[in-house]
VEXVEX-93244 format. One record per residue (C-alpha): x, y, z; residue in one letter. Coordinates in steps of 0.02 Angstrom, whole numbers, padded with zeros to 5 digits, always signed. Layout:
BEGIN
XYZA;...
//
This chain:
BEGIN
+00520+02633+05550V;+00673+02561+05466Q;+00777+02679+05361L;+00906+02616+05236Q;+01031+02745+05175A;+01149+02728+05029S;+01253+02830+04909G;+01401+02885+05011G;+01578+02869+04950G;+01739+02957+04906L;+01734+03106+04789V;+01852+03246+04743Q;+01816+03424+04792A;+01696+03502+04668G;+01614+03335+04631G;+01439+03271+04664S;+01355+03131+04758L;+01175+03080+04782R;+01118+03002+04943L;+00960+02900+04954S;+00859+02840+05102C;+00717+02718+05088T;+00589+02682+05222M;+00595+02494+05214A;+00449+02386+05266R;+00331+02535+05263A;+00182+02560+05154I;+00156+02718+05053F;+00026+02789+05170S;+00149+02781+05314V;+00294+02865+05223F;+00192+03013+05163V;+00152+03061+05342G;+00333+03083+05392Y;+00445+03235+05384D;+00613+03176+05318M;+00787+03246+05335G;+00973+03225+05319W;+01096+03262+05458Y;+01283+03239+05468R;+01412+03210+05601Q;+01600+03217+05613T;+01705+03145+05755P;+01696+03250+05912G;+01554+03356+05849K;+01367+03352+05873E;+01254+03292+05735R;+01198+03440+05631E;+01054+03471+05513L;+01091+03472+05328V;+00917+03479+05250A;+00739+03431+05287T;+00581+03408+05187I;+00410+03403+05265T;+00270+03285+05223A;+00196+03423+05117S;+00360+03455+05026G;+00425+03611+05113T;+00614+03611+05118T;+00738+03686+05238N;+00928+03693+05222Y;+01075+03730+05332A;+01168+03884+05273D;+01314+03773+05223S;+01201+03673+05108A;+01104+03814+05024K;+01138+03828+04840G;+01236+03665+04833R;+01123+03529+04902F;+00946+03482+04854T;+00831+03372+04956I;+00685+03286+04874S;+00563+03147+04909R;+00483+03017+04800D;+00331+02958+04895N;+00293+02819+04772S;+00463+02742+04812K;+00460+02790+04997K;+00627+02874+04968T;+00710+03038+05012V;+00864+03095+04918R;+01000+03222+04945L;+01087+03284+04789Q;+01253+03360+04839M;+01349+03465+04714N;+01506+03569+04727S;+01564+03463+04871L;+01700+03529+04985R;+01819+03440+05104P;+01721+03510+05251D;+01569+03413+05191D;+01659+03255+05244T;+01551+03169+05374A;+01437+03025+05410V;+01266+03071+05342Y;+01111+03009+05429Y;+00935+02998+05365C;+00798+03050+05486N;+00611+03024+05492A;+00495+03121+05608K;+00311+03114+05642Q;+00247+03199+05798G;+00348+03132+05944H;+00412+02986+05841L;+00587+02993+05769Q;+00699+02865+05685D;+00874+02867+05612W;+00956+02772+05473G;+01123+02685+05493Q;+01228+02824+05418G;+01328+02832+05258T;+01503+02901+05248L;+01543+03042+05129V;+01726+03084+05104T;+01778+03234+05001V;+01961+03243+04954S;+02050+03406+04916S;
//
């Protein structure tokens, strides 16, 4: 599947951003079967989980994201979003959208989030 991510940018510490990821060229019945997630990566480090949401809507967050980030999905728009509040400089990373279904997995192109102190 093709994933199109958007919403990254430059924000000051304490600010907010909302990332969106749309499953392009997919019909509704395909999107609803996927577990979706957001991961992030900084130079020299492995990609790490930020938050996931299953096809049934169950969410899971990294400890660093709990209480500050909210993942949601809009099945009608084939979109998953990540609302990020109270951003910190250590949230600076390239954020990647992820879609999983069984053994299938796809990644979006990444969107850069930069948090200035």
